[in-house]
C-alpha positions in Angstrom: 11.0 -27.7 32.6 9.2 -25.8 29.9 8.9 -26.9 26.3 9.7 -23.6 24.4 10.1 -25.0 20.9 9.7 -22.6 18.0 6.5 -24.3 17.0 4.9 -23.5 20.4 6.1 -19.9 20.3 4.7 -19.4 16.8 1.3 -20.7 17.9 1.3 -18.3 20.8 2.3 -15.4 18.6 -0.4 -16.2 16.0 -3.0 -16.6 18.8 -2.0 -13.3 20.3 -2.3 -11.5 17.0 -5.8 -12.9 16.4 -6.8 -11.7 19.9 -5.3 -8.3 19.0 -7.4 -8.2 15.8 -10.5 -8.8 18.0 -9.4 -5.9 20.2 -8.9 -3.7 17.2 -12.4 -4.5 16.0 -13.8 -3.5 19.3 -11.8 -0.2 19.2 -13.1 0.5 15.8 -16.7 -0.1 16.9 -16.2 2.3 19.8 -14.8 5.0 17.5 -11.1 4.9 18.7 -9.6 5.0 15.2 -6.2 6.4 16.2 -5.4 3.8 18.9 -6.7 1.0 16.6 -4.3 2.2 13.8 -1.3 2.2 16.1 -2.0 -1.2 17.6 -2.7 -2.8 14.2 0.8 -2.1 13.0 2.3 -4.0 16.0 -0.2 -6.8 15.7 0.5 -7.3 12.0 4.3 -7.5 12.8 3.6 -10.1 15.5 1.5 -12.1 13.0 4.2 -12.1 10.3 6.8 -13.0 12.9 4.7 -16.0 14.1 4.1 -17.2 10.6 7.8 -16.9 9.7 8.8 -18.9 12.8 6.2 -21.6 12.0 7.4 -22.1 8.4 11.1 -22.4 9.4 
């Protein structure tokens, strides 16, 4: 039905993290530093998880 291989999941996670970094950039431009700081921790974790899944 769906091809949920680890490679596809890692691509989705890495793509979501880069989208998150764009959102963080927008929040920083609009002077929402506290919210951007909280989100950046989660986005960095998702990026590391995606890279680890891709390398295994």
